[in-house]
N, C-alpha and C positions, 0 to 999 in steps of 0.2 A: 597610681597610674595603671591603666588597663594594658595588659600584655597579651597579644594574640600571635600564635605561631602556626602557620599552615604547613602541611606536608601531604604527600601522597600523589602529587602531580607526576606527569610523565608523558611518554609518547605511546599511543596505541593506534591500531587500525580501526577503520570504521566498523561499528558493530561491537567493539570491545567495551570493557568496563574499567572504571577506576573508582577508588574510594578516597576522598579527601578528608583530612582530619585537621581540626583546629584546637590546639591546646589554649585554653582561656583562663587567665588568672582570676577573672571576675565572673565565671560561669554561674556560680551559685547565687549571685546577686540578681534577684528577680526584677530589678529596675531596668535591666538591659534586655533588649530584644535582639536576639542573635540572627544573623543572616549570612548568606553567601552572595557575593556579587562577582561579576566577571567583566573584563574589558579587553576587547581586541583592537588592534591598531585601526584607526579610521572609523571606529564604531563607538556609539554611546555606551557609557557604563550601564549595565543591565543587572537588576536584582534577579537572581536566579531562583532562590528559595529562602524562606525565612519564617520566623515565628512572630505572630502578632502579639500584642500586649496580653490578650486573653488566652494565649497558648495555641491558637489555631495555626495551621501551616498555610503558607502562601507560596505558590509556584508560578513562575513565568509560563505563559502559554507555550513557549518554545521548548520547554523541558518537562512539562506535566506528563506523567505517565512513564517517564524514563529516569528521572532523578528522584531521590528520596532524602529528605533532611531528617536528622535525628540527633539526639544528645544523650550524654551520660553526665551524671553528677560527680562521680568519683571513678577515674580522674575527671576533672572538668574538661570535657571534650565535646566539640560539635563535629558532626560528620555530614558528608554529602556523598551518598552512593550514586554513581553515575553509570547507567546501563544504556545499551544501544547507542553508543556515542556516534556522533556525526561530525564531519569536517567543520561545519559551522559552529561546533562547540569549542573549537580551538580558541583559547584566550588565556589571559592571566586571571586566576581565580583568587578572590580576596575574602577572608573571613572578616565580618564586621560585628561590632557590638554597639548598637544604638541605645542611648538613653531614651527609652521608649517615648515615641510621639514628640520628640524635641528636634529631630533632624541633626542631633549632635552624635557623631560617629567616632569610634576608635577602629583602626584598621590594622590588619596584619601585613606582613611583607609581600604576600602573594605567592602562589605556586603555579607554575606553567603547565597547562594541559594542551597537548598537540594531538590532533586526530587526523590521520592520513586517509586519503580516499581509497 
């Protein structure tokens, strides 16, 4: 079973920064494509940033240039550095581990990010 645990969320003012972390039990397994998603009430789930199967990074247009995804192998951790935060970034953020190119996802419990105007 894949275990994912997010941390680092909180409340910040517009223009502030946060760094989210995801401790992943299967981070070293290269079959998994790691990513960050977010979901706000009344809005569709959005893929914020992730790694493709070939290791290239993918960013949503809404966060490109402001967010940076990265990873460590030891400890097995996925990060999302979020800078220049905007109120529209307010959402629950989820770490995900997809069995690459299958649409089969494992999810963390989520961490709340709130950005005030």
